[in-house]
Phi, psi and omega in degrees: 000139180289143182255318183278160181298317182293324179292323177295319179296315179300323178295315178298318181297319182293325177296315181294319178296319180297317178297324181285321188276332186301311179294327178295315180296320180296316179297321179296315179299319179298317180296319179295323178293325179297322177297316181298318180290325178293322178293317181295326180287342178086006180275102186293322183294313180292327178296319178297316181296316179293325178298318180299317179293320182293319179296319177297317179296320178295318179297320178294322179297322178294315181295329180274354179084017180285329180211162180285149183297328179289324177294318179296319179296319179296316180295318178299316180300315181292323178295316181297320179296319179294319179292323178296318177298319181294327179289334181274346183288000000 
């Protein structure tokens, strides 16, 4: 348990941030999984549509401070490559 006033405040802040970020992070993971399932099914059109939503979600996550911009860029790059491979199959 925090003893100082500032530590108590930081604890409250972290609880609120966790409550705010958890559904956002969960939604982002779900969107990334949808891209993966679309790629595995071989449906290029749905994979493209899901990719567009996932890229938007990753950009929003960066703006909200959920992840670092380089991590988002890496994930976007890998998703685009996977969708491109699925389109060539």
